N, C-alpha and C positions, 0 to 999 in steps of 0.2 A: 405469533406476535399479537399482543393485546391491542384493542382499538385506540388506546391512549399512548401508544409507542410508535416511534418512527425510526427509520434506519439511517445511520450514518455509514458512509463507505469511505475507506482509505486504501489507496494503492501505494505500496512501497516497492520501489525498484531497488533490490539489494545487489551487492557486489558479486555474490555467488548464489547458488541454489540453497544455501544453508540459512535458516532463520536467524542465526546469530551473526551473520555477516553485516558489514556497515551499509547504511542507506546511501544510495547514490542519487535518487530522485523520488518524488512523491507527489500525490494529488489527493484531495479530499472533497467529498460531496456530503452536504448536510440535509437530510430529508426532514429534519425538524424545523427548518427555516430560521433557526437561531443564529447561524453563522453563514457567511458567504465567502467562499475562497476563490482566489484568482491565481492563475499560473504566475509564478515568480513573486508571490507576495511575501515570501520569507526566505532568508538565506540559511536558516537553520532548520533541519528536518524535525518533524514532530517527535521522532524517536531515533536513537542511535542505531537500532537494529530491530528486526521483527520480534524477537523475544520480549523486548521492552513493551511493545504494543500488546502482546499477550498478557503480560503482567498487569497492564493497565485496563484489562477487561475487553480488549478487542478480540474478536473471533476470526480465525482464518476461514475464508470461504473458498479460496482457490490458491493452489500452489502453481509455480511456473511449469510449463511444458518444456522439458529439456530436449533441445534439438541440436545435434552436432553440426559444426560448420561444414559447408561444402569444401572439398579439397581445393586448396589455394586461396580460400577466403578466411583463413583463421585469424588474420590480423587486420581485416577491413572494419570500417566503422559502419554501423547500421542502427537499428532500433535498440532501445534499452532492454537487456535481457533480465530475467529473473523477477518478474512482477508477482508480488503476493497481494491478494485482495483480502481486505479485512472488513468486518462489519461490527457495529456496536448499536444496540437498541437503547434509545433514550426516551424518557417520559416527556410528554408534551401536555400543555394545559388544555 
């Protein structure tokens, strides 16, 4: 990373472990200080799926860890599965 670059981080929670599955939830963090994001500040995801983020220049930093459900817990509600962590480096002044 160059001294005049800062990192933006985006976490997309997808419907499955495939990058082309639909986004169910998301959050973003801007290390450039240009934007400030708040939970629930938009009803529309920044991308329809993870592949669109790749096409727009985001780089995948982390794929989800696939953990099978415990027996009898297959249909319970818990945390959002399938988080993909993306980063993008942007120039700052």
